[in-house]
C-alpha positions as CSV (number, residue, x, y, z in Angstrom):
1,M,109.7,98.3,93.8
2,R,112.2,95.7,92.6
3,S,112.5,95.0,88.9
4,D,113.0,91.2,89.4
5,G,109.4,90.7,90.4
6,R,110.2,90.4,94.1
7,L,108.6,93.1,96.3
8,P,110.6,94.5,99.2
9,V,107.8,94.2,101.8
10,A,104.4,92.5,102.0
11,I,102.1,93.7,104.8
12,V,99.1,91.6,105.6
13,G,96.3,93.7,107.2
14,G,95.1,97.1,106.2
15,G,94.0,98.6,109.5
16,F,96.0,101.2,111.4
17,S,99.0,99.0,112.0
18,G,99.5,97.9,108.4
19,T,98.7,101.4,107.0
20,I,101.0,103.3,109.2
21,L,103.8,100.8,108.6
22,A,103.4,101.1,104.9
23,A,103.5,104.9,105.3
24,N,106.7,104.7,107.4
25,L,108.3,102.5,104.8
26,A,107.3,104.9,102.0
27,R,109.0,107.7,103.9
28,R,112.2,105.7,103.6
29,G,111.6,105.0,100.0
30,I,110.9,101.3,100.6
31,G,108.2,99.7,98.5
32,S,105.4,97.6,100.0
33,V,102.1,95.9,99.1
34,L,99.3,96.3,101.6
35,I,97.2,93.1,101.5
36,E,93.6,93.6,102.8
37,G,90.9,91.2,101.9
38,S,88.0,93.6,102.7
39,D,87.3,97.1,101.5
40,R,88.7,98.6,104.7
41,A,92.3,99.3,103.6
42,G,93.4,102.5,105.3
43,H,90.6,102.2,107.9
44,G,90.5,98.7,109.5
45,I,87.5,97.7,111.6
46,A,87.8,100.4,114.3
47,F,87.9,103.3,111.9
48,S,85.5,102.1,109.2
49,T,82.4,103.1,111.1
50,S,80.2,105.7,109.5
51,E,78.3,106.6,112.7
52,P,79.1,110.0,114.2
53,E,78.3,108.6,117.7
54,H,81.4,106.4,117.6
55,L,84.2,108.6,119.0
56,L,87.9,108.1,119.6
57,N,88.9,107.0,123.1
58,V,91.9,109.4,123.0
59,R,91.8,113.1,122.6
60,A,92.6,114.3,119.1
61,E,95.9,115.9,120.3
62,G,97.1,112.4,121.2
63,M,96.1,110.6,118.0
64,S,98.8,111.6,115.5
65,A,99.9,108.8,113.2
66,W,103.5,110.0,113.4
67,P,105.5,109.9,116.6
68,D,107.8,112.7,115.4
69,D,104.8,115.0,114.6
70,P,102.5,114.8,117.6
71,G,100.1,117.5,116.4
72,H,99.5,116.0,112.9
73,F,96.0,114.7,113.5
74,A,95.1,117.6,115.8
75,Q,95.8,120.0,112.9
76,V,93.3,118.0,110.7
77,V,90.7,118.3,113.4
78,E,91.2,122.0,113.8
79,A,91.1,122.6,110.0
80,E,87.5,121.1,110.1
81,G,86.5,123.4,113.0
82,G,87.1,121.0,115.8
83,D,89.0,121.2,119.1
84,R,92.3,119.3,119.6
85,R,91.3,118.7,123.2
86,N,88.0,116.9,122.2
87,F,87.4,113.3,121.2
88,A,87.0,113.3,117.4
89,E,84.7,111.0,115.4
90,R,86.3,107.7,114.5
91,R,85.2,108.1,110.9
92,L,87.2,111.3,110.7
93,F,90.3,109.4,111.9
94,G,89.5,106.8,109.3
95,R,89.6,109.4,106.5
96,Y,92.8,110.8,107.9
97,L,94.4,107.3,107.7
98,R,93.1,106.8,104.2
99,D,94.7,110.1,103.2
100,I,98.0,109.0,104.6
101,L,97.8,105.7,102.6
102,D,96.8,107.6,99.5
103,Q,99.9,109.7,99.8
104,A,102.1,106.6,100.1
105,I,100.4,105.2,97.0
106,G,100.7,108.4,95.1
107,A,104.4,108.5,95.8
108,G,104.8,105.2,94.1
109,H,106.0,103.3,97.1
110,T,102.8,101.5,98.1
111,R,100.1,99.5,96.4
112,V,97.0,97.8,97.8
113,D,96.0,94.2,97.0
114,C,92.3,93.5,97.9
115,S,92.7,89.7,98.2
116,T,92.9,87.4,101.2
117,A,96.2,85.9,102.2
118,V,95.8,82.3,103.0
119,G,99.4,81.1,103.3
120,A,103.0,82.1,103.4
121,R,106.3,80.1,103.2
122,R,110.0,80.8,102.8
123,E,111.1,80.0,99.3
124,N,114.5,80.8,97.7
125,G,115.4,83.3,100.5
126,A,112.1,85.2,100.3
127,W,108.5,85.0,101.4
128,R,105.9,83.6,99.0
129,V,102.4,84.8,100.0
130,E,99.5,82.8,98.6
131,F,96.0,84.2,98.0
132,D,92.5,82.8,98.1
133,D,92.2,83.3,94.3
134,G,95.2,81.1,93.5
135,R,97.6,83.9,92.9
136,S,100.8,84.5,94.9
137,L,103.5,87.1,95.3
138,T,107.1,87.1,96.5
139,A,108.5,89.6,99.0
140,A,111.8,89.9,100.8
141,A,110.1,90.7,104.1
142,L,106.6,89.8,105.5
143,V,104.8,91.7,108.2
144,L,101.7,90.4,110.0
145,A,99.4,93.3,110.9
146,T,96.0,91.4,111.0
147,G,94.7,93.2,114.0
148,N,92.3,91.7,116.5
149,Q,91.1,88.2,115.9
150,V,87.3,87.5,115.6
151,P,86.0,86.2,118.9
152,E,85.6,82.5,119.3
153,P,81.9,81.4,119.1
154,L,80.3,81.0,122.5
155,Q,79.6,77.3,123.1
156,A,76.1,77.8,124.5
157,F,75.0,79.2,121.1
158,A,76.4,76.5,118.9
159,G,73.9,75.7,116.1
160,I,71.5,78.4,117.2
161,G,71.2,80.0,113.8
162,D,71.4,83.6,112.5
163,R,69.8,85.1,115.6
164,Y,73.2,84.8,117.3
165,I,75.7,87.3,115.9
166,N,79.3,86.2,116.7
167,D,81.1,89.1,115.0
168,P,79.4,92.5,115.7
169,W,81.4,94.1,112.8
170,T,79.8,92.3,109.9
171,G,77.0,92.9,107.4
172,P,74.7,90.5,109.3
173,A,75.3,92.5,112.5
174,D,74.3,95.7,110.7
175,A,71.1,94.0,109.4
176,A,70.3,92.8,112.9
177,V,70.6,96.3,114.3
178,R,68.2,97.6,111.6
179,E,65.7,94.9,112.3
180,L,65.9,95.5,116.0
181,A,65.2,99.2,115.5
182,Q,62.0,98.2,113.7
183,S,60.9,95.6,116.1
184,G,61.8,97.3,119.4
185,R,62.2,93.9,121.1
186,S,64.9,92.7,123.5
187,V,68.6,92.2,122.7
188,L,71.3,90.5,124.7
189,L,74.9,91.7,124.5
190,I,77.4,89.3,126.0
191,G,80.3,91.3,127.2
192,T,80.3,94.8,128.8
193,G,83.5,96.4,127.3
194,L,84.1,98.7,124.4
195,T,82.3,96.5,121.8
196,M,79.2,96.6,123.9
197,V,79.4,100.4,124.1
198,D,79.7,100.7,120.4
199,L,76.8,98.4,119.8
200,A,74.6,100.1,122.3
201,L,75.3,103.5,120.7
202,S,74.5,102.0,117.2
203,L,71.2,100.7,118.5
204,D,70.3,104.0,120.1
205,A,71.3,105.9,116.9
206,Q,69.1,103.7,114.8
207,G,66.1,104.5,117.0
208,F,65.9,101.2,118.9
209,R,63.6,101.6,121.9
210,G,63.5,98.1,123.2
211,R,65.4,96.5,126.1
212,I,69.2,95.9,126.0
213,L,70.7,93.5,128.5
214,A,74.5,93.7,128.7
215,L,75.9,90.7,130.6
216,S,79.5,89.8,131.7
217,R,81.0,87.9,134.6
218,R,81.8,91.1,136.6
219,G,79.3,93.5,135.1
220,Q,82.0,96.2,134.7
221,I,81.8,98.9,132.0
222,P,84.6,101.2,130.7
223,R,85.0,104.4,132.8
224,G,84.8,107.8,131.2
225,H,87.6,110.2,130.6
226,A,87.7,113.3,132.8
227,D,90.2,116.1,133.3
228,F,93.0,115.5,135.8
229,E,96.3,116.9,136.8
230,P,99.0,114.7,135.3
231,A,101.3,113.0,137.7
232,P,104.3,111.5,135.8
233,V,106.4,108.9,137.5
234,D,109.9,107.4,136.9
235,L,110.2,103.7,136.2
236,A,112.5,103.4,139.3
237,E,109.5,104.4,141.5
238,I,107.3,101.6,140.2
239,P,107.7,98.2,142.0
240,T,108.5,96.1,139.0
241,G,108.6,92.3,139.0
242,D,106.0,92.0,141.8
243,L,102.3,91.9,140.9
244,N,101.0,92.2,144.4
245,G,103.4,95.1,145.2
246,L,102.5,96.8,141.9
247,W,98.8,96.6,142.8
248,R,99.3,98.0,146.3
249,W,101.5,100.8,144.9
250,L,98.9,101.7,142.3
251,R,96.1,101.8,144.9
252,R,98.2,104.1,147.2
253,R,99.2,106.3,144.4
254,S,95.5,106.5,143.2
255,A,94.5,107.7,146.6
256,R,97.1,110.5,146.4
257,V,96.8,111.7,142.8
258,G,93.6,110.1,141.5
259,W,93.3,106.8,139.7
260,R,93.3,108.4,136.2
261,A,96.6,110.2,136.9
262,A,98.1,107.1,138.5
263,I,97.2,104.8,135.6
264,D,98.2,107.3,132.9
265,G,101.5,108.0,134.7
266,M,102.4,104.3,134.2
267,R,101.8,104.5,130.5
268,P,105.3,105.3,129.3
269,H,106.6,102.4,131.3
270,S,103.9,99.8,130.6
271,H,106.1,97.6,128.4
272,A,108.9,97.5,130.9
273,V,106.6,96.8,133.8
274,W,104.8,94.0,131.9
275,Q,108.1,92.4,130.9
276,S,109.4,92.6,134.5
277,L,106.6,90.2,135.6
278,S,107.2,86.5,135.6
279,L,105.0,84.3,133.5
280,S,103.0,83.1,136.5
281,H,102.4,86.8,137.5
282,Q,101.3,87.7,134.0
283,R,98.9,84.8,134.1
284,R,97.6,85.9,137.5
285,F,97.1,89.4,136.1
286,M,95.1,88.2,133.2
287,R,93.0,85.9,135.4
288,H,92.2,88.2,138.2
289,A,93.0,91.8,137.3
290,R,92.7,92.2,133.6
291,A,89.0,93.1,133.6
292,W,89.5,95.8,136.2
293,W,92.6,97.2,134.4
294,D,90.7,97.3,131.1
295,V,87.8,99.4,132.3
296,H,90.1,101.9,134.0
297,R,92.9,102.0,131.5
298,H,90.9,101.9,128.2
299,R,88.4,104.7,128.9
300,I,85.7,106.2,126.8
301,A,85.0,109.8,125.7
302,P,82.8,111.8,128.1
303,P,79.9,112.1,125.5
304,V,80.0,108.4,125.0
305,A,80.0,107.8,128.8
306,D,77.1,110.2,129.1
307,A,75.1,108.4,126.4
308,I,75.6,105.0,128.1
309,H,74.6,106.4,131.5
310,R,71.5,108.0,129.9
311,L,70.5,104.6,128.5
312,I,70.9,103.0,131.9
313,A,69.0,105.8,133.7
314,E,66.1,105.5,131.2
315,G,65.9,101.8,131.8
316,R,66.7,100.9,128.2
317,L,70.1,99.4,129.1
318,E,70.8,97.1,132.0
319,V,74.3,96.1,132.8
320,A,74.4,92.9,134.9
321,A,77.0,90.4,136.2
322,G,76.2,86.8,135.4
323,R,76.7,83.9,133.0
324,V,74.8,82.3,130.2
325,V,74.2,78.6,131.1
326,S,72.0,77.6,128.2
327,A,70.5,78.8,124.9
328,T,67.7,77.4,122.8
329,A,66.4,78.6,119.4
330,A,62.8,80.0,119.6
331,E,60.5,81.4,117.1
332,R,62.1,84.6,115.9
333,G,64.5,84.7,118.8
334,I,66.6,82.8,121.3
335,E,65.6,81.6,124.8
336,V,68.6,82.1,127.1
337,G,69.2,80.7,130.5
338,I,71.0,83.2,132.7
339,R,72.5,82.8,136.2
340,R,73.1,86.2,137.7
341,R,76.0,86.7,140.1
342,G,75.1,85.9,143.7
343,R,72.1,83.8,142.7
344,T,71.6,80.1,142.5
345,N,68.5,80.1,140.3
346,V,68.6,80.3,136.5
347,S,66.2,82.7,134.8
348,S,65.0,82.1,131.3
349,E,64.7,85.2,129.1
350,R,63.9,85.6,125.4
351,F,65.8,87.9,123.1
352,D,65.4,88.7,119.4
353,F,69.1,88.7,118.9
354,V,72.2,87.9,120.9
355,F,75.6,89.6,120.1
356,N,79.0,88.3,121.1
357,C,80.7,91.4,122.6
358,T,83.3,89.6,124.6
359,G,86.1,91.2,122.6
360,P,88.9,89.8,120.4
361,L,90.1,86.2,120.5
362,H,92.7,85.7,123.2
363,A,93.8,82.1,122.2
364,M,96.2,82.2,119.2
365,A,96.1,78.4,118.9
366,R,92.4,78.6,118.0
367,T,92.7,81.4,115.4
368,K,90.6,81.0,112.3
369,N,92.6,83.5,110.3
370,P,93.8,81.4,107.3
371,L,97.3,83.0,107.1
372,L,98.0,82.7,110.8
373,R,96.6,79.2,110.8
374,A,98.9,78.1,108.0
375,L,102.0,79.7,109.7
376,L,101.2,78.1,113.0
377,D,100.4,74.7,111.5
378,H,103.6,74.6,109.5
379,G,105.9,76.0,112.2
380,G,106.4,79.4,110.6
381,A,105.3,81.0,113.8
382,R,104.3,79.9,117.3
383,P,102.1,81.3,120.1
384,D,103.7,83.3,122.8
385,Q,104.0,81.8,126.3
386,L,100.6,83.2,127.3
387,G,99.0,81.9,124.1
388,I,97.4,85.3,123.4
389,G,99.6,86.3,120.4
390,L,102.7,85.4,118.5
391,E,106.1,85.0,120.1
392,V,108.2,87.9,119.0
393,D,111.6,89.3,120.1
394,E,112.5,92.9,121.2
395,H,112.3,94.0,117.6
396,S,108.8,92.5,117.0
397,R,110.4,89.9,114.8
398,V,108.5,86.6,114.9
399,A,110.5,84.1,116.8
400,G,112.3,81.5,114.7
401,A,111.5,83.1,111.3
402,K,113.6,85.1,108.9
403,H,112.4,88.6,107.8
404,L,109.0,88.1,109.5
405,W,107.6,90.8,111.8
406,A,104.3,91.2,113.7
407,L,102.5,94.3,114.8
408,G,99.8,95.4,117.2
409,G,97.6,92.9,119.0
410,L,99.5,90.0,117.6
411,T,102.4,91.1,119.9
412,K,100.3,91.6,123.0
413,G,102.0,88.7,124.9
414,R,105.3,90.6,124.8
415,Y,104.1,94.2,125.2
416,W,100.5,93.9,126.7
417,E,99.7,97.6,126.1
418,I,99.9,97.5,122.2
419,I,96.4,98.0,120.9
420,A,96.1,101.8,121.0
421,V,97.2,104.2,118.3
422,P,99.9,105.9,120.5
423,D,101.5,102.6,121.2
424,I,101.3,101.1,117.7
425,R,102.6,104.2,115.9
426,E,105.8,103.9,118.0
427,Q,106.1,100.2,117.2
428,A,105.5,100.7,113.5
429,A,108.2,103.3,113.3
430,V,110.7,101.0,115.0
431,V,109.7,98.0,112.8
432,A,110.1,100.2,109.7
433,E,113.6,101.1,110.8
434,D,114.4,97.5,111.5
435,I,113.2,96.4,108.1
436,A,115.3,99.1,106.4
437,R,118.3,97.9,108.3
438,E,117.6,94.2,107.6
439,L,117.0,94.8,103.9
440,D,119.9,97.2,103.7
441,A,117.6,99.7,102.0
């Protein structure tokens, strides 16, 4: 750490992105402060779960935090009697990350500040980061690693009250799950992706025996992993720059090698393929193909898929395509008007609780994160062209700013596939190297 009171690097966000960046910097002898306003430093939301039913979506052998040591996490799993080919518990990965953070702290290169950053501005050639408790700190470099944004409240449920849970990863959500387990009444999950899967597993683990309705526009759920023969492909074989051509190529290749092998074969080239598309093609992809891509690309562990299909087979979970058209507060519940896909009539159904499982916010201009809000409002950062993250350059530097970087989901507009551990660990290593070069450390 510097002796003049200025820190080398301030990292806002203590999930995987921020933690592994701090660890990468520590390896280079560069000091940092990891700013995390919750008690989740070293875990983040995804890996702070305590439930054994919540499994990783990638096999243990692919989840090393270090790109130069691909077997690092697998060795931890095997030391605890697990199999590197299996899908480990997320809570184990959370402990693994916390151990990495503790090592960086123990080496004297990293410290954690459990406050909420509410603002940042350039001052005298450095970044002054302001906290909600009135304090501030100064750092030569600032990194935004805030992870996924809380989903925007659904308009139909405005003013409904505490029976509508907008953020499934909060204390009120946990309390609602426990109450549902006791009552056994009906619950509505809006969205049928990974968040819905987690919540359905949590309800089942708590002993909930009531009815779960999971609703989304297309009614698609994540596919399960299965063994397949890898089919690597060179970038030159992929029709870049043409969304329709890419889609046709992927369908033909899936017919030959299987869709899992076809999609996974594209993974090393996903950034290049995405960046080859024009802005209009990227928008078309997000409007028409994103839902299909997500359920095939971001797959779930086989035991998780089995559990979801069991709940469906038992009639305890219904996955439906449709829309919410109205919501009204009722005694100990919410009356919801639903129009199912292909029907003209609206059915009215009563639920004890409704959870917003639509996934993270995809509209940066509407973020409620106080630090991001302050940077956007004062011109310290700007949304990317798609509006889903921040505009960054090829080094993940925030456009138009000095010594300001972004990681993970905040850079999705540039990279698209940048939310999984194997992608973010590569980005964090590159950003750490770039920071060291910029700070001449």
